[in-house]
N, C-alpha and C positions, 0 to 999 in steps of 0.2 A: 077274732082273727081266724082266717080260713087258710088251711094248708095250700101252698103253691099260688095263692092269690094275695094274701095279706089282709089288711083291714077292710071290711065291707062297710061298717058303720062307725062313724066317729062323732064325738060330741065335745062340747066345752061350755064353760060358763064364763062370762065376762066379769072382770073385776070392777065392781061398782063403788068400792070405797076409794075415795080420792086420795086419802093419805097413803094407803097401801100402794096405789098406782104410782104416785109421784116418788115414793121411796124406791120402788122397783126400777123406775126410770133412771133415777140417780145411780143406783147400783149397776145398771146396765150401760151407763154412760150416754144416755139419750137426753137431748136438750128439750126442756119443757117448752121453749119458744117454738120449736119445730112441730110440736104436738098440741099447741094451744087449743085448736078446735076440738080435739079429742078430750082434752081435760075439761073444756067448757061443757061438753056433753055430760060428763060425770058431775060437774059442779052445779049445773042448772036443770037437772031433770031426768036423771036415770033411775031405773029400778033394777033390781036383780033380774037378770035374764040370761038365757043360754039357749042352746039348741043342738041339733044333731043333723047329720046328713048321711044319706046312703050313696055309696060310690056305684052308680049304675053300671058303668063300664066294667068295674071289678065284678059285679054281680053277673054280668053277661059272660065274663071270662070263666067264672065258677060254674055256671049252668051249662055252658057249651064246651068247656074244656079247652078253651083258647089259651095258649101259653103266653102270648104277648098282648098286653093291654092296648097297644097301638092298633091291633087288628079288631078291637071291639068298639072303638070310638066312631060313632056315627058321623060326626062333623069334626074332623081333626083340625087342630090349629097348628100352624107352623110359621116360622119367620118368612115374611113376604107373601103370605097366603091371603092377605086382606088388603085390597087397594082402597085408599081414601081419596 
């Protein structure tokens, strides 16, 4: 955590244990039918894995002293900003 900016780097590890995952889904009121594809990933071939990421825009705010992260985003996204 960095003062006035927040979290620069975050990380997590995915739950690879199918039993734990389905128990947490039931506890949270999530339907296994809606997440069948995710459960199949765990059922047929996952390994323990995780990762981390650096919030580049937050780093730019920290280094430059920019107070609003919107001013540090090189390619901002906003509703209606992308035409298909």
